[in-house]
C-alpha positions as CSV (number, residue, x, y, z in Angstrom):
1,M,65.7,21.5,137.4
2,L,67.0,21.3,134.0
3,S,67.1,17.8,134.1
4,V,63.3,17.7,135.2
5,F,62.5,20.1,132.6
6,E,64.3,18.1,129.4
7,A,62.7,15.0,131.1
8,I,59.2,16.6,130.5
9,A,60.0,17.3,127.2
10,A,61.3,13.8,126.4
11,A,58.1,11.9,127.9
12,Q,55.8,14.2,128.5
13,P,53.1,14.0,129.7
14,V,54.6,12.5,133.2
15,G,54.5,12.2,136.6
16,V,56.3,13.5,139.5
17,S,57.2,9.6,140.2
18,A,57.8,8.4,136.8
19,L,60.4,11.9,136.8
20,A,61.7,11.1,140.3
21,R,62.6,7.3,139.0
22,Q,63.9,8.1,135.6
23,L,66.4,10.7,137.1
24,G,67.3,9.0,140.2
25,A,66.3,11.8,142.3
26,D,64.1,12.7,145.8
27,K,60.7,12.3,144.6
28,S,60.0,16.0,146.9
29,A,62.9,17.5,145.6
30,V,61.1,17.0,141.5
31,Q,57.7,18.2,143.4
32,R,59.8,21.1,144.4
33,D,61.6,21.6,140.7
34,L,58.0,21.2,139.0
35,M,56.4,23.8,141.1
36,T,58.9,26.4,139.9
37,L,59.2,25.8,136.6
38,A,55.1,25.6,136.9
39,D,55.4,28.8,138.7
40,A,58.0,30.4,135.7
41,G,55.4,29.6,133.0
42,W,57.2,26.6,131.4
43,I,55.0,23.6,132.2
44,R,51.3,23.1,133.3
45,P,49.1,20.2,134.7
46,A,48.1,18.1,131.7
47,P,44.2,18.6,130.5
48,G,42.0,15.5,132.0
49,M,45.3,14.0,133.7
50,A,45.5,14.5,137.2
51,G,49.3,14.6,138.6
52,Q,50.9,14.6,134.9
53,W,53.1,17.7,134.0
54,E,53.4,18.2,130.0
55,L,55.2,21.5,128.3
56,S,53.1,24.7,128.3
57,L,51.7,26.7,125.6
58,H,54.0,29.4,126.4
59,M,57.2,27.6,126.2
60,L,55.9,25.6,122.6
61,T,55.5,29.1,121.3
62,L,58.5,30.7,122.4
63,A,60.1,27.4,121.1
64,R,58.6,27.5,117.9
65,T,58.8,23.6,118.5
66,P,56.6,21.7,116.3
67,H,53.3,21.5,117.5
68,S,49.3,21.3,116.9
69,S,49.9,25.4,117.2
70,D,51.9,25.4,114.1
71,S,49.1,24.6,112.4
72,L,46.6,27.1,114.1
73,R,49.1,29.9,113.4
74,M,48.9,28.9,109.7
75,R,45.1,29.0,109.3
76,A,45.3,31.7,111.8
77,R,47.6,33.9,110.0
78,P,45.7,35.0,106.7
79,I,42.9,35.9,108.9
80,L,45.4,38.1,110.4
81,E,46.4,40.0,107.7
82,R,43.1,40.5,106.2
83,L,42.1,41.9,109.8
84,R,44.7,44.5,110.0
85,L,44.2,45.6,106.5
86,E,40.8,45.8,106.8
87,T,40.6,48.0,109.9
88,G,43.9,48.9,110.2
89,E,44.9,48.0,114.0
90,T,46.8,45.3,115.4
91,A,45.3,42.0,115.3
92,Y,46.4,39.3,117.2
93,F,45.5,35.4,118.1
94,A,46.2,34.2,122.1
95,L,45.7,30.3,123.1
96,Q,43.7,29.8,126.2
97,D,46.8,28.2,128.5
98,G,45.2,27.1,131.6
99,D,44.4,30.2,133.5
100,R,45.4,32.4,131.4
101,F,46.5,33.2,127.5
102,V,49.5,33.4,125.3
103,V,50.0,35.3,121.7
104,L,50.6,32.6,119.2
105,D,50.7,35.2,116.6
106,A,50.5,38.6,115.6
107,A,50.1,41.2,112.4
108,E,51.2,44.7,113.4
109,S,49.3,47.5,112.6
110,H,51.2,50.2,110.2
111,H,50.2,53.1,112.3
112,L,53.4,54.5,114.4
113,L,51.4,54.8,117.2
114,R,49.7,51.2,117.6
115,M,49.4,48.4,120.3
116,M,52.4,45.6,119.7
117,P,51.4,42.3,121.8
118,A,55.0,40.4,121.4
119,V,54.5,36.5,119.9
120,G,54.7,34.3,123.4
121,I,53.3,37.2,125.6
122,V,51.0,36.0,128.2
123,I,47.7,38.2,128.9
124,P,46.1,37.1,132.2
125,M,43.0,36.1,132.6
126,Q,41.3,38.7,134.7
127,G,40.2,41.7,133.2
128,S,41.2,41.3,129.4
129,A,38.7,41.5,126.3
130,T,41.1,38.2,125.0
131,A,39.8,36.4,128.3
132,R,36.3,38.7,128.4
133,A,35.7,36.9,124.8
134,V,36.0,33.1,125.7
135,L,34.2,33.0,129.7
136,P,31.1,33.5,128.0
137,H,31.3,30.3,126.4
138,L,32.6,28.0,129.8
139,P,30.4,26.8,131.9
140,E,29.9,28.5,135.3
141,D,31.6,26.3,137.5
142,E,34.9,26.7,135.3
143,Q,34.3,30.6,134.9
144,A,34.0,31.0,138.8
145,R,37.6,29.2,139.0
146,L,39.1,31.1,136.4
147,L,37.9,34.5,137.9
148,D,38.4,33.4,141.1
149,A,35.3,34.6,142.3
150,P,31.0,33.6,142.5
151,V,29.4,34.8,139.1
152,T,27.3,37.2,139.7
153,A,24.2,38.5,138.4
154,E,25.9,41.3,137.1
155,L,28.6,39.0,135.1
156,Q,26.0,36.3,134.0
157,A,24.1,39.5,132.4
158,E,27.3,40.9,130.6
159,F,28.3,37.4,129.4
160,A,25.2,37.3,127.8
161,E,25.6,40.6,126.2
162,T,28.7,39.1,125.0
163,R,27.4,35.7,123.6
164,A,24.8,38.0,121.7
165,R,27.1,40.5,120.1
166,G,29.8,38.4,119.1
167,F,32.6,40.5,120.6
168,A,33.5,41.6,123.5
169,V,35.2,45.2,124.4
170,N,37.9,46.4,126.9
171,D,37.6,50.4,127.1
172,E,41.1,51.3,128.7
173,E,40.3,49.4,131.4
174,I,43.9,47.6,131.6
175,R,46.2,50.1,129.7
176,P,44.9,53.6,129.4
177,G,44.4,55.2,126.1
178,A,44.3,51.2,124.6
179,V,41.1,49.5,123.4
180,A,40.5,46.0,122.5
181,L,38.0,43.8,121.0
182,A,37.8,40.0,121.0
183,S,35.9,37.4,119.2
184,V,36.0,33.6,120.6
185,V,37.9,30.6,118.8
186,L,36.2,27.1,118.9
187,G,37.5,24.3,118.3
188,N,35.9,21.4,116.6
189,D,34.5,19.8,119.6
190,G,33.2,23.2,120.0
191,Q,34.8,24.5,123.1
192,P,37.1,27.3,123.5
193,L,40.4,27.6,122.2
194,G,41.2,31.3,122.5
195,S,40.2,34.7,121.2
196,L,40.9,36.8,118.0
197,V,41.5,40.3,118.9
198,L,41.9,43.8,117.4
199,T,43.4,46.4,119.8
200,G,44.4,50.1,119.1
201,P,44.2,53.3,120.5
202,A,41.2,54.4,121.7
203,E,41.1,57.6,119.3
204,R,41.0,55.4,116.2
205,M,39.1,52.9,118.5
206,G,35.9,54.8,119.6
207,P,32.5,53.3,120.1
208,D,31.5,54.5,116.2
209,R,34.0,52.3,114.7
210,R,33.6,49.7,117.6
211,E,30.6,47.8,115.7
212,E,31.8,47.7,112.1
213,M,35.4,46.4,113.7
214,G,33.4,43.6,115.9
215,A,31.6,42.3,112.5
216,M,34.4,41.8,110.9
217,L,36.1,40.1,114.2
218,R,33.2,37.7,114.6
219,D,33.7,37.0,110.7
220,G,37.0,36.3,111.1
221,A,36.9,34.4,114.4
222,R,33.6,32.5,113.0
223,Q,36.1,31.3,109.9
224,L,39.2,30.4,112.0
225,S,36.7,27.8,114.2
226,Q,35.2,26.4,110.9
227,E,38.8,25.6,109.2
228,I,39.7,24.0,113.1
229,V,39.7,20.2,112.3
């Protein structure tokens, strides 16, 4: 399996037939290794290239490999630091990686009681503020695919509200006592790349602070979107 992984790293994007020829291995055995690596989050299907595989963003982030994510991290860092300074809470930037998100960088709150998302940690598509900020900006068929469920009228209304407000909210729905706000970051093609997120204890991120904090977050996400070229 390691040889398959190394071959992908050297020649990505690459398909199973090319890998089997390169390694002199049985195609079905290579396919099994690909599925195992994909299930573990180390590789992913190359976007827009059917049957081709590449290293996942999760892998690239953990390894700190030179990649376009390094440029994004450099642009995001001062914005994350500013959000932490302005709000006192943890700020992080998560990039979409297929049907999940990966934390690219984080500026942790200095409070003793704080949320501490580790760089490289995977965030699921369902339920998180990170995903709720991105989903409203995707086509409906993509929304349904990522959610693995029909997009109901109730969801459409929620998405419209999020777009109008400029940020999404998760109010203790995943972790009791924890609140998260998230605002979408767009690439230069206008498509979502991921989310800027503020997270902290519910006692410090009550409804009375969310509009103010959400506005700061929204401004930060817009700034980062404009800086991405």
